C-alpha positions in Angstrom: -49.1 29.2 -13.6 -49.8 25.5 -13.1 -47.3 24.7 -15.8 -44.7 27.0 -14.2 -45.1 25.3 -10.8 -44.9 21.8 -12.4 -41.7 22.8 -14.3 -40.1 24.0 -11.0 -41.0 20.8 -9.3 -39.5 18.9 -12.2 -36.2 20.9 -12.0 -35.9 20.3 -8.3 -36.5 16.6 -8.8 -33.8 16.4 -11.5 -31.4 18.3 -9.3 -31.9 15.9 -6.3 -31.7 12.8 -8.6 -28.4 14.0 -10.0 -27.0 14.8 -6.6 -28.0 11.3 -5.4 -26.3 9.6 -8.3 -23.1 11.7 -7.9 -22.8 10.6 -4.3 -23.4 6.9 -4.9 -20.4 5.7 -2.7 -20.3 8.7 -0.4 -22.1 9.9 2.7 -22.6 13.5 3.7 -21.7 14.6 7.2 -24.9 16.5 8.2 -23.1 18.9 10.5 -20.5 20.2 8.0 -22.0 19.1 4.7 -18.6 17.5 3.9 -18.7 14.6 1.5 -16.5 11.7 2.7 -15.8 8.1 1.8 -18.3 5.7 3.4 -17.1 5.4 7.0 -18.9 2.1 7.5 -16.3 0.5 5.2 -13.5 1.5 7.5 -12.8 -0.5 10.7 -12.8 2.9 12.5 -16.1 4.6 11.9 -14.7 8.2 12.0 -12.0 7.6 9.4 -12.6 7.0 5.8 -11.3 3.8 4.3 -8.6 5.8 2.5 -7.5 7.5 5.7 -7.4 4.3 7.5 -5.4 2.5 4.8 -2.9 5.4 4.6 -2.2 5.1 8.3 -2.1 1.3 8.2 0.5 1.3 5.4 2.6 4.3 6.6 1.8 6.5 3.6 3.0 10.1 3.5 -0.4 11.7 3.3 1.3 15.0 2.3 2.9 15.3 5.7 6.3 16.2 4.3 5.0 18.7 1.7 7.0 21.6 3.1 10.2 19.6 2.6 9.2 18.2 -0.8 8.3 21.7 -2.2 11.5 23.3 -0.9 14.2 21.1 -2.4 14.3 18.3 0.3 13.5 15.3 -1.9 11.5 12.3 -0.6 13.7 9.3 -0.5 11.1 7.0 -2.0 10.6 9.3 -4.9 14.4 9.6 -5.3 14.8 5.8 -5.5 12.0 5.7 -8.1 14.1 8.1 -10.2 17.4 6.3 -9.6 18.3 6.0 -13.3 17.5 9.6 -14.1 19.4 10.8 -11.1 22.3 8.4 -11.6 22.4 7.3 -8.0 25.4 5.4 -6.8 25.2 2.1 -5.0 26.1 3.9 -1.7 23.4 6.5 -2.2 20.8 3.8 -2.8 21.9 2.0 0.4 21.6 5.2 2.4 18.3 6.1 0.9 16.9 2.7 1.6 18.1 3.0 5.2 16.3 6.4 5.5 13.1 4.8 4.1 13.3 1.9 6.5 13.8 4.1 9.5 10.9 6.4 8.4 8.6 3.4 7.7 9.3 1.8 11.1 8.5 5.1 13.0 5.5 5.9 10.7 3.9 2.4 11.2 4.5 2.6 15.0 2.9 6.0 15.3 0.1 5.1 12.9 -0.7 2.1 15.1 -1.0 4.4 18.1 -3.2 6.9 16.2 -5.6 4.2 15.0 -5.8 2.8 18.5 -6.7 6.2 20.0 -9.1 7.0 17.2 -10.9 3.7 18.0 -11.1 4.6 21.7 -12.6 8.0 20.9 -15.2 6.3 18.6 -16.0 3.8 21.4 -16.4 6.7 23.9 -19.0 8.4 21.8 -20.7 5.2 20.7 -21.1 4.1 24.3 -22.3 7.6 25.4 -19.3 7.8 27.9 -17.5 10.7 26.2 -16.8 13.7 28.3 -14.6 16.8 28.2 -11.8 15.3 30.1 -11.6 12.0 28.1 -11.8 13.9 24.8 -9.0 16.3 25.8 -6.9 13.3 26.9 -7.3 11.2 23.7 -7.1 14.1 21.2 -3.9 15.3 22.8 -2.4 11.8 22.6 -3.4 11.6 18.9 -1.9 15.1 18.4 1.4 13.9 19.8 1.4 10.8 17.7 0.5 12.7 14.6 3.4 15.1 15.3 5.8 12.2 15.6 4.4 10.7 12.4 5.0 13.9 10.5 8.5 14.2 12.1 9.4 10.8 10.8 8.5 11.8 7.2 10.3 15.2 7.4 13.4 13.6 8.9 13.5 11.2 5.9 13.5 14.2 3.6 16.4 15.8 5.5 18.4 12.6 5.2 17.7 12.4 1.5 18.9 15.9 0.9 22.2 15.1 2.6 22.7 12.0 0.5 22.2 13.7 -2.9 24.4 16.2 -4.7 23.1 19.7 -5.5 22.9 18.7 -9.2 20.8 15.6 -8.3 18.5 17.8 -6.2 18.1 20.3 -9.1 17.3 17.4 -11.5 14.9 15.9 -9.1 13.1 19.2 -8.7 12.9 19.6 -12.5 11.6 16.0 -13.0 9.0 16.4 -10.3 7.9 19.8 -11.6 9.1 22.0 -8.8 11.5 24.1 -10.8 10.6 27.7 -11.5 
C-alpha cells in the first residue's frame, strides 16, 4: 500500500513537471484554462504578442477566409504566384493598387483597435471599468474590426475581377482549394 501511494505521487509529480516544461513561454488564463502567448511581452496586456503584431502590421489573420476558400483569391498571394499565373503588367499594377488600398485601411483600423484595447486595459487596471464604459469600447472595437475585415474582403473581390477564370482555377489548384 505504501509503495502504491508513493508511485501515484511520483506519477502526479511527473505529470506536473511535463506540463510546466511544455508551457515554458506560455501563461494559462485561469478563468478559461486557455493557453496564450505571454501577454507581458505585448505592449497591450490583453493581446498576445502575435495578435498585437498582426494588427500592427496589417496582417490578414484569416479575416478573408470566406473569400479565399470560395474562389476569391487574395491579391498578395496572387502576386506571389505571378509567374505560375502568367500575370500581365496591367494585372500586377491593379493587384498592387488593391493591396495598397487594403493595407492603408487595415493599418488605419488596426491603429484604432489597438488604441481602444489599450483603453479597456487601462479601465480594468485602474479599477474604473463599468458596464457603460465596457459597452462603449467593445462596440467601438467591433466596428473597427468589421471595417478591418471589410478591407481584406474587398481586396479579394478586386483580385477576382482582375484575374481570368483560368487564372482563378490555377490559383485554387496551386493553393490546394480544388476538389
